[in-house]
N, CA, C and O atoms as a Tinker XYZ file with bonds, in Angstrom:
   536  protein
     1  N      0.885000   -1.184000    0.041000    73     2
     2  CA    -0.097000   -0.133000   -0.444000    64     1     3
     3  C      1.001000    0.885000    0.164000    63     2     4     5
     4  O      1.942000    0.882000    0.957000    81     3
     5  N      0.271000    1.793000   -0.737000    73     3     6
     6  CA     1.549000    3.391000   -1.352000    64     5     7
     7  C      1.309000    4.273000    0.362000    63     6     8     9
     8  O      0.424000    3.820000    1.088000    81     7
     9  N      1.974000    5.238000    0.759000    73     7    10
    10  CA     1.248000    6.251000    1.670000    64     9    11
    11  C      2.020000    7.727000    1.555000    63    10    12    13
    12  O      3.210000    7.970000    1.356000    81    11
    13  N      0.965000    8.552000    1.741000    73    11    14
    14  CA     1.811000   10.259000    0.941000    64    13    15
    15  C      1.781000   10.895000    2.781000    63    14    16    17
    16  O      0.896000   11.153000    3.596000    81    15
    17  N      3.461000   10.934000    2.760000    73    15    18
    18  CA     3.844000   11.529000    4.469000    64    17    19
    19  C      3.889000   13.199000    4.167000    63    18    20    21
    20  O      3.905000   13.812000    3.099000    81    19
    21  N      3.899000   13.502000    5.078000    73    19    22
    22  CA     4.341000   14.942000    5.274000    64    21    23
    23  C      5.439000   14.950000    5.462000    63    22    24    25
    24  O      5.931000   13.930000    5.943000    81    23
    25  N      6.234000   16.015000    5.189000    73    23    26
    26  CA     7.910000   15.966000    4.972000    64    25    27
    27  C      7.728000   17.709000    5.317000    63    26    28    29
    28  O      7.136000   18.443000    4.526000    81    27
    29  N      8.247000   18.142000    6.429000    73    27    30
    30  CA     8.765000   19.801000    6.668000    64    29    31
    31  C      9.750000   19.730000    7.021000    63    30    32    33
    32  O     10.255000   18.817000    7.674000    81    31
    33  N     10.361000   21.009000    6.531000    73    31    34
    34  CA    11.711000   21.504000    6.432000    64    33    35
    35  C     11.549000   22.762000    6.817000    63    34    36    37
    36  O     10.718000   23.580000    6.421000    81    35
    37  N     12.988000   22.958000    8.179000    73    35    38
    38  CA    12.519000   23.954000    8.913000    64    37    39
    39  C     14.277000   24.860000    8.948000    63    38    40    41
    40  O     15.089000   24.355000    8.172000    81    39
    41  N     14.588000   25.598000    9.451000    73    39    42
    42  CA    15.788000   26.527000    9.634000    64    41    43
    43  C     16.681000   26.486000   10.718000    63    42    44    45
    44  O     17.365000   27.399000   11.180000    81    43
    45  N     16.591000   25.354000   11.052000    73    43    46
    46  CA    17.447000   25.131000   12.785000    64    45    47
    47  C     16.100000   24.599000   13.873000    63    46    48    49
    48  O     16.426000   23.619000   14.542000    81    47
    49  N     15.131000   24.943000   14.047000    73    47    50
    50  CA    14.067000   24.611000   14.847000    64    49    51
    51  C     13.339000   23.023000   14.547000    63    50    52    53
    52  O     12.440000   22.556000   15.246000    81    51
    53  N     13.751000   22.562000   13.744000    73    51    54
    54  CA    13.136000   21.361000   13.972000    64    53    55
    55  C     12.667000   20.267000   14.812000    63    54    56    57
    56  O     11.669000   19.547000   14.799000    81    55
    57  N     13.868000   20.388000   15.664000    73    55    58
    58  CA    13.677000   19.709000   16.701000    64    57    59
    59  C     12.761000   20.447000   17.923000    63    58    60    61
    60  O     12.209000   19.782000   18.800000    81    59
    61  N     12.720000   21.227000   17.882000    73    59    62
    62  CA    11.868000   22.099000   18.875000    64    61    63
    63  C     10.456000   22.129000   18.073000    63    62    64    65
    64  O      9.577000   22.256000   18.926000    81    63
    65  N      9.957000   22.071000   16.934000    73    63    66
    66  CA     9.071000   21.552000   16.293000    64    65    67
    67  C      8.413000   20.157000   16.667000    63    66    68    69
    68  O      7.237000   19.956000   16.968000    81    67
    69  N      9.351000   19.331000   16.585000    73    67    70
    70  CA     9.175000   17.658000   16.327000    64    69    71
    71  C      8.643000   17.225000   17.655000    63    70    72    73
    72  O      7.814000   16.353000   17.912000    81    71
    73  N      9.573000   18.354000   18.755000    73    71    74
    74  CA     9.064000   17.868000   20.268000    64    73    75
    75  C      7.422000   18.343000   20.359000    63    74    76    77
    76  O      6.531000   17.531000   20.609000    81    75
    77  N      7.152000   19.944000   20.089000    73    75    78
    78  CA     5.993000   20.071000   20.149000    64    77    79
    79  C      4.645000   19.568000   19.448000    63    78    80    81
    80  O      3.575000   19.479000   20.050000    81    79
    81  N      4.788000   19.327000   18.420000    73    79    82
    82  CA     3.830000   18.264000   17.698000    64    81    83
    83  C      3.910000   16.735000   18.149000    63    82    84    85
    84  O      3.005000   15.933000   17.919000    81    83
    85  N      5.013000   16.441000   18.770000    73    83    86
    86  CA     5.134000   15.193000   20.136000    64    85    87
    87  C      4.061000   15.146000   21.228000    63    86    88    89
    88  O      3.156000   14.366000   21.524000    81    87
    89  N      4.554000   16.343000   21.720000    73    87    90
    90  CA     3.566000   16.621000   22.673000    64    89    91
    91  C      2.457000   16.601000   22.718000    63    90    92    93
    92  O      1.895000   16.004000   23.637000    81    91
    93  N      1.415000   17.567000   21.256000    73    91    94
    94  CA     0.323000   17.432000   21.082000    64    93    95
    95  C      0.006000   16.178000   20.869000    63    94    96    97
    96  O     -0.690000   15.645000   21.733000    81    95
    97  N      0.461000   15.281000   19.554000    73    95    98
    98  CA    -0.175000   14.016000   18.845000    64    97    99
    99  C      0.308000   13.111000   19.825000    63    98   100   101
   100  O     -0.458000   12.249000   20.257000    81    99
   101  N      1.399000   13.187000   20.205000    73    99   102
   102  CA     1.374000   11.509000   20.928000    64   101   103
   103  C      2.856000   10.839000   19.756000    63   102   104   105
   104  O      3.452000   11.315000   18.791000    81   103
   105  N      2.919000    9.812000   20.366000    73   103   106
   106  CA     3.382000    8.762000   19.280000    64   105   107
   107  C      4.800000    8.897000   19.796000    63   106   108   109
   108  O      5.167000    9.592000   20.743000    81   107
   109  N      5.542000    8.114000   19.015000    73   107   110
   110  CA     7.310000    7.800000   18.835000    64   109   111
   111  C      8.126000    8.396000   17.958000    63   110   112   113
   112  O      8.204000    8.045000   16.781000    81   111
   113  N      9.032000    9.687000   18.663000    73   111   114
   114  CA     9.695000   10.612000   17.758000    64   113   115
   115  C     11.215000    9.878000   18.020000    63   114   116   117
   116  O     11.715000    9.548000   19.095000    81   115
   117  N     11.786000    9.739000   16.585000    73   115   118
   118  CA    13.073000    9.653000   16.405000    64   117   119
   119  C     13.800000   10.815000   15.767000    63   118   120   121
   120  O     13.176000   11.418000   14.893000    81   119
   121  N     15.043000   11.231000   16.070000    73   119   122
   122  CA    15.753000   12.161000   15.376000    64   121   123
   123  C     17.212000   11.952000   15.415000    63   122   124   125
   124  O     17.892000   11.516000   16.345000    81   123
   125  N     17.658000   12.435000   13.962000    73   123   126
   126  CA    18.995000   11.921000   13.621000    64   125   127
   127  C     19.683000   13.265000   13.346000    63   126   128   129
   128  O     18.910000   14.115000   12.903000    81   127
   129  N     20.758000   13.594000   13.480000    73   127   130
   130  CA    21.069000   15.095000   13.803000    64   129   131
   131  C     22.191000   14.572000   12.727000    63   130   132   133
   132  O     22.180000   13.428000   12.272000    81   131
   133  N     23.332000   15.745000   12.323000    73   131   134
   134  CA    23.907000   15.772000   11.451000    64   133   135
   135  C     25.113000   15.372000   12.375000    63   134   136   137
   136  O     26.052000   15.111000   11.623000    81   135
   137  N     25.393000   15.253000   13.359000    73   135   138
   138  CA    26.696000   14.682000   14.334000    64   137   139
   139  C     26.272000   13.532000   14.443000    63   138   140   141
   140  O     27.289000   12.847000   14.557000    81   139
   141  N     25.346000   12.838000   14.482000    73   139   142
   142  CA    25.172000   11.175000   14.612000    64   141   143
   143  C     25.537000   10.689000   13.421000    63   142   144   145
   144  O     25.570000    9.461000   13.347000    81   143
   145  N     25.908000   11.496000   12.173000    73   143   146
   146  CA    26.322000   10.876000   10.719000    64   145   147
   147  C     27.601000   10.603000   10.736000    63   146   148   149
   148  O     28.346000   11.374000   11.342000    81   147
   149  N     28.146000    9.422000   10.060000    73   147   150
   150  CA    29.564000    8.994000    9.910000    64   149   151
   151  C     30.179000   10.081000    9.219000    63   150   152   153
   152  O     31.387000    9.877000    9.338000    81   151
   153  N     29.970000   11.321000    8.437000    73   151   154
   154  CA    30.513000   12.169000    8.022000    64   153   155
   155  C     30.448000   13.372000    9.084000    63   154   156   157
   156  O     30.898000   14.416000    8.612000    81   155
   157  N     30.075000   13.452000   10.172000    73   155   158
   158  CA    29.789000   14.269000   11.018000    64   157   159
   159  C     31.434000   15.259000   10.722000    63   158   160   161
   160  O     31.161000   16.282000   10.095000    81   159
   161  N     32.818000   15.157000   11.006000    73   159   162
   162  CA    33.926000   15.144000   11.388000    64   161   163
   163  C     34.177000   15.938000    9.800000    63   162   164   165
   164  O     35.032000   16.822000    9.830000    81   163
   165  N     33.646000   15.741000    8.733000    73   163   166
   166  CA    34.129000   16.760000    7.620000    64   165   167
   167  C     32.908000   17.611000    7.352000    63   166   168   169
   168  O     32.624000   18.003000    6.220000    81   167
   169  N     31.980000   17.964000    8.756000    73   167   170
   170  CA    31.110000   18.894000    8.346000    64   169   171
   171  C     31.628000   20.016000    9.332000    63   170   172   173
   172  O     32.313000   19.757000   10.322000    81   171
   173  N     31.298000   21.078000    9.025000    73   171   174
   174  CA    31.330000   22.451000   10.189000    64   173   175
   175  C     30.120000   21.873000   11.271000    63   174   176   177
   176  O     29.036000   21.306000   11.137000    81   175
   177  N     31.064000   22.418000   12.572000    73   175   178
   178  CA    30.788000   22.078000   13.623000    64   177   179
   179  C     29.215000   22.922000   14.081000    63   178   180   181
   180  O     28.275000   22.395000   14.678000    81   179
   181  N     29.265000   23.755000   13.798000    73   179   182
   182  CA    27.859000   24.670000   13.799000    64   181   183
   183  C     26.743000   24.228000   13.763000    63   182   184   185
   184  O     25.818000   24.485000   14.533000    81   183
   185  N     26.760000   23.032000   12.222000    73   183   186
   186  CA    25.919000   22.051000   11.718000    64   185   187
   187  C     25.886000   20.868000   12.090000    63   186   188   189
   188  O     25.428000   20.077000   11.266000    81   187
   189  N     26.279000   20.393000   13.239000    73   187   190
   190  CA    25.962000   18.841000   13.464000    64   189   191
   191  C     25.024000   19.000000   14.573000    63   190   192   193
   192  O     25.167000   17.986000   15.257000    81   191
   193  N     24.097000   19.786000   15.127000    73   191   194
   194  CA    23.379000   19.689000   16.030000    64   193   195
   195  C     22.058000   19.725000   15.274000    63   194   196   197
   196  O     21.085000   19.391000   15.951000    81   195
   197  N     21.819000   20.072000   13.970000    73   195   198
   198  CA    21.130000   20.210000   13.485000    64   197   199
   199  C     20.537000   19.128000   13.021000    63   198   200   201
   200  O     21.147000   18.060000   12.974000    81   199
   201  N     19.043000   19.274000   12.543000    73   199   202
   202  CA    18.513000   17.762000   12.228000    64   201   203
   203  C     18.415000   17.496000   11.115000    63   202   204   205
   204  O     18.125000   18.334000   10.261000    81   203
   205  N     18.690000   15.965000   10.813000    73   203   206
   206  CA    19.280000   15.585000    9.475000    64   205   207
   207  C     17.541000   14.577000    8.685000    63   206   208   209
   208  O     16.926000   14.473000    7.624000    81   207
   209  N     17.495000   14.071000   10.150000    73   207   210
   210  CA    15.999000   13.180000    9.984000    64   209   211
   211  C     15.237000   12.911000   10.910000    63   210   212   213
   212  O     15.655000   12.057000   11.692000    81   211
   213  N     13.863000   13.512000   11.181000    73   211   214
   214  CA    13.466000   13.444000   12.437000    64   213   215
   215  C     12.049000   12.679000   11.218000    63   214   216   217
   216  O     11.901000   12.805000   10.002000    81   215
   217  N     10.979000   11.667000   12.602000    73   215   218
   218  CA     9.818000   11.209000   12.213000    64   217   219
   219  C      9.434000   10.698000   13.494000    63   218   220   221
   220  O     10.008000    9.888000   14.222000    81   219
   221  N      7.790000   11.650000   13.707000    73   219   222
   222  CA     7.199000   11.322000   14.458000    64   221   223
   223  C      6.194000   10.096000   14.267000    63   222   224   225
   224  O      5.540000   10.418000   13.275000    81   223
   225  N      5.784000    8.983000   14.665000    73   223   226
   226  CA     5.068000    8.190000   14.152000    64   225   227
   227  C      4.125000    7.664000   15.266000    63   226   228   229
   228  O      4.594000    7.545000   16.398000    81   227
   229  N      2.543000    7.267000   14.976000    73   227   230
   230  CA     2.002000    6.979000   16.331000    64   229   231
   231  C      0.955000    6.190000   15.398000    63   230   232   233
   232  O      0.494000    6.943000   14.541000    81   231
   233  N      0.513000    5.030000   15.339000    73   231   234
   234  CA    -0.151000    4.428000   14.127000    64   233   235
   235  C     -0.078000    4.681000   12.987000    63   234   236   237
   236  O      1.143000    4.766000   12.857000    81   235
   237  N     -0.595000    4.916000   11.806000    73   235   238
   238  CA    -1.299000    5.276000   10.414000    64   237   239
   239  C     -0.345000    6.918000   10.659000    63   238   240   241
   240  O      0.266000    7.433000    9.723000    81   239
   241  N     -0.378000    7.351000   11.649000    73   239   242
   242  CA     0.397000    8.913000   11.503000    64   241   243
   243  C      1.493000    8.788000   11.438000    63   242   244   245
   244  O      2.216000    7.976000   12.015000    81   243
   245  N      1.811000    9.817000   10.514000    73   243   246
   246  CA     3.559000    9.981000   10.110000    64   245   247
   247  C      3.605000   11.156000    9.805000    63   246   248   249
   248  O      2.730000   11.700000    9.132000    81   247
   249  N      4.940000   11.907000   10.384000    73   247   250
   250  CA     4.781000   13.330000   10.199000    64   249   251
   251  C      6.905000   13.417000   10.100000    63   250   252   253
   252  O      7.535000   12.982000   11.064000    81   251
   253  N      7.405000   13.801000    9.293000    73   251   254
   254  CA     8.472000   13.473000    9.402000    64   253   255
   255  C      9.336000   15.264000    8.820000    63   254   256   257
   256  O      8.827000   15.906000    7.901000    81   255
   257  N     10.272000   15.631000    9.360000    73   255   258
   258  CA    10.772000   17.110000    9.114000    64   257   259
   259  C     12.564000   16.890000    9.190000    63   258   260   261
   260  O     13.127000   15.864000    9.573000    81   259
   261  N     13.136000   17.978000    8.779000    73   259   262
   262  CA    14.365000   18.323000    8.371000    64   261   263
   263  C     14.739000   19.793000    9.218000    63   262   264   265
   264  O     13.997000   20.607000    9.768000    81   263
   265  N     15.899000   19.755000    9.094000    73   263   266
   266  CA    16.691000   21.661000    9.495000    64   265   267
   267  C     17.615000   21.845000    7.642000    63   266   268   269
   268  O     18.175000   22.847000    7.196000    81   267
   269  N     17.468000   20.707000    7.091000    73   267   270
   270  CA    18.841000   20.564000    5.872000    64   269   271
   271  C     17.620000   21.251000    4.409000    63   270   272   273
   272  O     16.920000   20.706000    3.556000    81   271
   273  N     17.972000   22.900000    4.858000    73   271   274
   274  CA    17.482000   23.767000    3.399000    64   273   275
   275  C     18.227000   23.341000    2.304000    63   274   276   277
   276  O     17.543000   22.900000    1.381000    81   275
   277  N     19.791000   23.348000    2.091000    73   275   278
   278  CA    20.407000   23.456000    1.410000    64   277   279
   279  C     20.656000   25.041000    0.941000    63   278   280   281
   280  O     20.562000   26.090000    1.577000    81   279
   281  N     21.045000   24.737000   -0.573000    73   279   282
   282  CA    21.291000   26.089000   -0.511000    64   281   283
   283  C     20.192000   27.438000   -1.329000    63   282   284   285
   284  O     20.452000   28.498000   -1.898000    81   283
   285  N     19.103000   26.807000   -1.054000    73   283   286
   286  CA    18.060000   27.545000   -1.343000    64   285   287
   287  C     17.417000   28.574000    0.016000    63   286   288   289
   288  O     17.648000   28.226000    1.174000    81   287
   289  N     16.899000   29.386000   -0.174000    73   287   290
   290  CA    16.437000   29.801000    1.518000    64   289   291
   291  C     15.109000   29.309000    1.540000    63   290   292   293
   292  O     14.332000   29.068000    0.617000    81   291
   293  N     14.998000   29.207000    2.760000    73   291   294
   294  CA    13.183000   28.593000    3.451000    64   293   295
   295  C     12.515000   29.492000    3.425000    63   294   296   297
   296  O     13.048000   30.547000    3.770000    81   295
   297  N     10.973000   29.536000    2.992000    73   295   298
   298  CA    10.101000   30.172000    2.651000    64   297   299
   299  C      8.964000   29.519000    2.977000    63   298   300   301
   300  O      8.396000   28.515000    2.546000    81   299
   301  N      8.693000   30.547000    4.093000    73   299   302
   302  CA     7.170000   29.527000    4.552000    64   301   303
   303  C      6.151000   30.269000    3.623000    63   302   304   305
   304  O      6.322000   31.395000    3.156000    81   303
   305  N      5.180000   29.547000    3.450000    73   303   306
   306  CA     4.460000   29.815000    2.484000    64   305   307
   307  C      3.114000   29.098000    3.179000    63   306   308   309
   308  O      3.014000   28.565000    4.284000    81   307
   309  N      1.915000   29.316000    1.913000    73   307   310
   310  CA     0.735000   28.792000    2.747000    64   309   311
   311  C      0.186000   27.256000    1.048000    63   310   312   313
   312  O     -0.943000   27.312000    0.561000    81   311
   313  N      0.787000   26.636000    0.756000    73   311   314
   314  CA     1.191000   26.049000   -0.458000    64   313   315
   315  C      0.830000   24.678000   -0.258000    63   314   316   317
   316  O      0.374000   23.969000   -1.156000    81   315
   317  N      1.102000   24.179000    1.315000    73   315   318
   318  CA     1.177000   22.816000    1.745000    64   317   319
   319  C      0.401000   23.105000    3.028000    63   318   320   321
   320  O      0.654000   24.059000    3.764000    81   319
   321  N     -0.978000   21.821000    3.329000    73   319   322
   322  CA    -1.069000   22.099000    4.744000    64   321   323
   323  C     -1.400000   20.544000    5.126000    63   322   324   325
   324  O     -1.999000   19.799000    4.350000    81   323
   325  N     -0.965000   20.171000    6.339000    73   323   326
   326  CA    -1.312000   19.417000    6.914000    64   325   327
   327  C     -2.768000   18.927000    7.474000    63   326   328   329
   328  O     -3.322000   19.632000    8.317000    81   327
   329  N     -3.370000   17.774000    7.035000    73   327   330
   330  CA    -4.552000   17.206000    7.023000    64   329   331
   331  C     -4.617000   16.671000    8.419000    63   330   332   333
   332  O     -3.427000   16.469000    8.660000    81   331
   333  N     -5.176000   16.381000    9.301000    73   331   334
   334  CA    -5.092000   15.394000    9.640000    64   333   335
   335  C     -6.288000   14.805000   10.609000    63   334   336   337
   336  O     -6.620000   15.423000   11.620000    81   335
   337  N     -6.878000   13.629000   10.244000    73   335   338
   338  CA    -8.262000   13.193000   10.145000    64   337   339
   339  C     -8.694000   12.632000   11.517000    63   338   340   341
   340  O     -8.531000   11.412000   11.518000    81   339
   341  N     -9.122000   13.032000   12.530000    73   339   342
   342  CA    -9.415000   12.471000   13.725000    64   341   343
   343  C    -10.428000   11.402000   13.998000    63   342   344   345
   344  O    -11.416000   11.431000   13.263000    81   343
   345  N    -10.387000   10.625000   14.753000    73   343   346
   346  CA   -11.054000    9.633000   15.287000    64   345   347
   347  C    -12.715000   10.118000   15.641000    63   346   348   349
   348  O    -13.806000    9.731000   15.222000    81   347
   349  N    -12.279000   11.168000   16.637000    73   347   350
   350  CA   -13.297000   11.365000   17.455000    64   349   351
   351  C    -14.074000   12.586000   17.605000    63   350   352   353
   352  O    -13.532000   13.151000   16.656000    81   351
   353  N    -14.853000   13.395000   18.001000    73   351   354
   354  CA   -14.646000   14.943000   17.949000    64   353   355
   355  C    -13.824000   15.151000   19.587000    63   354   356   357
   356  O    -13.159000   16.177000   19.444000    81   355
   357  N    -13.704000   14.859000   20.376000    73   355   358
   358  CA   -12.840000   15.085000   21.622000    64   357   359
   359  C    -11.422000   14.985000   21.335000    63   358   360   361
   360  O    -10.534000   15.585000   21.941000    81   359
   361  N    -11.217000   13.853000   19.968000    73   359   362
   362  CA    -9.254000   13.854000   19.862000    64   361   363
   363  C     -9.348000   14.696000   19.101000    63   362   364   365
   364  O     -8.204000   14.968000   18.736000    81   363
   365  N    -10.379000   15.589000   18.387000    73   363   366
   366  CA    -9.949000   16.423000   17.255000    64   365   367
   367  C     -9.946000   17.770000   17.935000    63   366   368   369
   368  O     -9.354000   18.761000   17.506000    81   367
   369  N    -10.575000   17.716000   18.897000    73   367   370
   370  CA   -10.552000   19.342000   19.774000    64   369   371
   371  C     -9.429000   19.123000   20.926000    63   370   372   373
   372  O     -9.415000   19.840000   21.927000    81   371
   373  N     -8.623000   18.230000   20.743000    73   371   374
   374  CA    -7.829000   18.135000   21.979000    64   373   375
   375  C     -6.356000   18.323000   21.055000    63   374   376   377
   376  O     -5.323000   18.777000   21.546000    81   375
   377  N     -6.456000   18.005000   20.044000    73   375   378
   378  CA    -5.093000   18.249000   19.334000    64   377   379
   379  C     -5.451000   19.626000   18.688000    63   378   380   381
   380  O     -4.528000   20.434000   18.579000    81   379
   381  N     -6.428000   19.901000   18.344000    73   379   382
   382  CA    -6.349000   21.390000   18.136000    64   381   383
   383  C     -6.164000   22.498000   19.145000    63   382   384   385
   384  O     -5.534000   23.552000   19.059000    81   383
   385  N     -6.850000   22.002000   20.081000    73   383   386
   386  CA    -6.071000   23.406000   21.264000    64   385   387
   387  C     -4.779000   23.030000   21.608000    63   386   388   389
   388  O     -4.253000   24.017000   22.123000    81   387
   389  N     -3.898000   21.961000   21.576000    73   387   390
   390  CA    -2.338000   21.912000   21.459000    64   389   391
   391  C     -1.840000   22.638000   20.587000    63   390   392   393
   392  O     -1.209000   23.650000   20.895000    81   391
   393  N     -2.045000   22.226000   19.225000    73   391   394
   394  CA    -1.978000   22.683000   18.108000    64   393   395
   395  C     -1.795000   24.135000   18.212000    63   394   396   397
   396  O     -0.684000   24.658000   18.120000    81   395
   397  N     -2.761000   24.715000   18.383000    73   395   398
   398  CA    -2.981000   26.190000   18.312000    64   397   399
   399  C     -2.360000   26.860000   18.998000    63   398   400   401
   400  O     -2.062000   27.914000   18.436000    81   399
   401  N     -1.797000   26.723000   20.523000    73   399   402
   402  CA    -0.922000   27.352000   21.498000    64   401   403
   403  C      0.248000   28.156000   20.633000    63   402   404   405
   404  O      0.919000   27.770000   19.675000    81   403
   405  N      0.236000   29.169000   21.202000    73   403   406
   406  CA     1.250000   30.451000   20.624000    64   405   407
   407  C      1.180000   30.160000   18.831000    63   406   408   409
   408  O      2.252000   30.211000   18.228000    81   407
   409  N      0.092000   29.907000   18.164000    73   407   410
   410  CA    -0.106000   29.858000   16.794000    64   409   411
   411  C     -1.209000   30.598000   16.537000    63   410   412   413
   412  O     -1.498000   31.409000   17.417000    81   411
   413  N     -1.993000   30.547000   15.470000    73   411   414
   414  CA    -2.983000   31.281000   14.942000    64   413   415
   415  C     -4.248000   30.542000   14.631000    63   414   416   417
   416  O     -4.267000   29.754000   13.686000    81   415
   417  N     -5.366000   30.766000   15.417000    73   415   418
   418  CA    -6.201000   30.632000   14.686000    64   417   419
   419  C     -7.251000   30.603000   13.336000    63   418   420   421
   420  O     -7.921000   31.633000   13.255000    81   419
   421  N     -7.523000   29.522000   12.189000    73   419   422
   422  CA    -7.792000   30.517000   11.316000    64   421   423
   423  C     -9.004000   29.687000   10.892000    63   422   424   425
   424  O     -9.267000   29.916000    9.712000    81   423
   425  N     -9.857000   28.775000   11.470000    73   423   426
   426  CA   -11.176000   28.343000   11.503000    64   425   427
   427  C    -11.444000   27.308000   12.846000    63   426   428   429
   428  O    -10.959000   26.223000   13.165000    81   427
   429  N    -12.302000   28.062000   13.366000    73   427   430
   430  CA   -12.719000   27.000000   14.665000    64   429   431
   431  C    -13.558000   26.114000   14.587000    63   430   432   433
   432  O    -14.684000   26.308000   14.130000    81   431
   433  N    -13.134000   24.990000   15.027000    73   431   434
   434  CA   -14.223000   23.363000   14.687000    64   433   435
   435  C    -15.422000   23.459000   14.550000    63   434   436   437
   436  O    -15.825000   23.863000   15.640000    81   435
   437  N    -16.195000   23.348000   13.935000    73   435   438
   438  CA   -17.276000   23.952000   13.539000    64   437   439
   439  C    -18.081000   22.614000   12.401000    63   438   440   441
   440  O    -17.410000   22.040000   11.543000    81   439
   441  N    -19.489000   22.335000   12.617000    73   439   442
   442  CA   -19.707000   21.547000   11.606000    64   441   443
   443  C    -20.082000   22.179000   10.201000    63   442   444   445
   444  O    -20.739000   23.139000    9.796000    81   443
   445  N    -19.261000   21.055000    9.617000    73   443   446
   446  CA   -19.386000   21.834000    7.400000    64   445   447
   447  C    -20.999000   20.874000    7.427000    63   446   448   449
   448  O    -21.514000   20.006000    8.132000    81   447
   449  N    -21.316000   21.602000    6.297000    73   447   450
   450  CA   -22.536000   21.740000    5.392000    64   449   451
   451  C    -22.516000   19.811000    4.797000    63   450   452   453
   452  O    -23.524000   19.103000    4.807000    81   451
   453  N    -20.943000   19.286000    4.283000    73   451   454
   454  CA   -21.086000   18.220000    4.355000    64   453   455
   455  C    -21.067000   17.041000    5.539000    63   454   456   457
   456  O    -20.674000   15.889000    5.354000    81   455
   457  N    -21.540000   17.542000    6.706000    73   455   458
   458  CA   -21.011000   16.814000    7.764000    64   457   459
   459  C    -20.443000   16.135000    8.724000    63   458   460   461
   460  O    -20.795000   15.234000    9.485000    81   459
   461  N    -19.468000   16.761000    8.534000    73   459   462
   462  CA   -17.846000   16.578000    9.072000    64   461   463
   463  C    -17.165000   17.631000   10.008000    63   462   464   465
   464  O    -16.956000   18.792000    9.657000    81   463
   465  N    -16.821000   17.091000   11.293000    73   463   466
   466  CA   -16.586000   18.624000   12.295000    64   465   467
   467  C    -15.082000   19.057000   11.179000    63   466   468   469
   468  O    -14.529000   18.186000   10.507000    81   467
   469  N    -14.679000   20.356000   11.181000    73   467   470
   470  CA   -13.643000   20.884000   10.477000    64   469   471
   471  C    -13.141000   21.826000   11.255000    63   470   472   473
   472  O    -13.880000   22.367000   12.078000    81   471
   473  N    -11.721000   22.216000   11.130000    73   471   474
   474  CA   -11.191000   23.487000   11.982000    64   473   475
   475  C     -9.705000   23.444000   11.130000    63   474   476   477
   476  O     -9.201000   22.494000   10.530000    81   475
   477  N     -9.248000   24.713000   11.294000    73   475   478
   478  CA    -7.750000   25.218000   10.413000    64   477   479
   479  C     -7.284000   26.010000   11.230000    63   478   480   481
   480  O     -7.961000   26.917000   11.715000    81   479
   481  N     -5.671000   25.738000   11.606000    73   479   482
   482  CA    -4.974000   26.559000   12.440000    64   481   483
   483  C     -3.802000   26.984000   11.446000    63   482   484   485
   484  O     -3.883000   26.615000   10.275000    81   483
   485  N     -2.862000   27.645000   11.813000    73   483   486
   486  CA    -1.653000   27.770000   11.572000    64   485   487
   487  C     -0.358000   27.607000   13.044000    63   486   488   489
   488  O     -0.497000   28.344000   14.020000    81   487
   489  N      0.329000   27.003000   13.009000    73   487   490
   490  CA     1.091000   26.446000   14.202000    64   489   491
   491  C      2.410000   27.833000   14.316000    63   490   492   493
   492  O      2.852000   28.660000   13.519000    81   491
   493  N      2.666000   27.495000   15.738000    73   491   494
   494  CA     3.396000   28.799000   16.030000    64   493   495
   495  C      4.865000   28.403000   15.189000    63   494   496   497
   496  O      5.857000   29.007000   15.599000    81   495
   497  N      5.058000   27.498000   14.121000    73   495   498
   498  CA     5.781000   27.445000   13.560000    64   497   499
   499  C      6.081000   27.657000   11.946000    63   498   500   501
   500  O      7.054000   27.628000   11.193000    81   499
   501  N      4.229000   27.958000   11.850000    73   499   502
   502  CA     3.862000   28.333000   11.070000    64   501   503
   503  C      3.377000   27.976000    9.659000    63   502   504   505
   504  O      3.126000   28.630000    8.647000    81   503
   505  N      3.334000   26.301000   10.088000    73   503   506
   506  CA     2.467000   25.715000    9.192000    64   505   507
   507  C      0.984000   25.162000    9.388000    63   506   508   509
   508  O      0.379000   24.683000   10.347000    81   507
   509  N      0.727000   25.382000    8.325000    73   507   510
   510  CA    -0.681000   25.267000    8.026000    64   509   511
   511  C     -1.223000   23.999000    8.507000    63   510   512   513
   512  O     -0.768000   23.041000    7.882000    81   511
   513  N     -2.122000   23.676000    9.500000    73   511   514
   514  CA    -3.153000   22.515000    9.806000    64   513   515
   515  C     -4.728000   22.241000    9.519000    63   514   516   517
   516  O     -5.635000   22.926000    9.993000    81   515
   517  N     -4.934000   20.872000    8.472000    73   515   518
   518  CA    -6.261000   21.745000    8.493000    64   517   519
   519  C     -6.831000   19.705000    9.605000    63   518   520   521
   520  O     -6.390000   18.575000    9.393000    81   519
   521  N     -7.721000   20.112000   10.482000    73   519   522
   522  CA    -8.392000   19.123000   10.834000    64   521   523
   523  C     -9.852000   18.694000   10.698000    63   522   524   525
   524  O    -10.774000   19.502000   10.593000    81   523
   525  N    -10.020000   17.180000   10.710000    73   523   526
   526  CA   -11.188000   17.419000   10.260000    64   525   527
   527  C    -12.004000   15.535000   11.152000    63   526   528   529
   528  O    -11.272000   14.663000   11.619000    81   527
   529  N    -13.114000   15.474000   11.128000    73   527   530
   530  CA   -13.640000   14.493000   12.313000    64   529   531
   531  C    -14.974000   14.012000   11.315000    63   530   532   533
   532  O    -15.948000   14.760000   11.228000    81   531
   533  N    -14.934000   12.841000   10.654000    73   531   534
   534  CA   -16.447000   12.802000   10.023000    64   533   535
   535  C    -17.160000   12.018000   10.907000    63   534   536
   536  O    -18.354000   11.794000   10.708000    81   535
């Protein structure tokens, strides 16, 4: 079975963001720094603490991230959203309230014309979340 996974890019605050997402959503968090790689001695000291690969997994929920931007500049935009399908309304409210801390509510949780609960927010790291509960 194929799977679509959200992969977020940060500019030095990947660890903070992934810790925050783990606090909000639960699950197991795996972090690999540049300093953890076999090539660490060949790389500048100032980037060894940067996150090369982050993985947050809880059941079928998978969220990945990195601090490795490359030569281009990281531009936060609104072209990507993270859609979180929740099992119950109470789970949705719990996740929403945690994710919106120090962020911005863009749409409160409300019943939609198609019968689902829906809400949207931008978290404190600038990422747009859509939460849905059928």
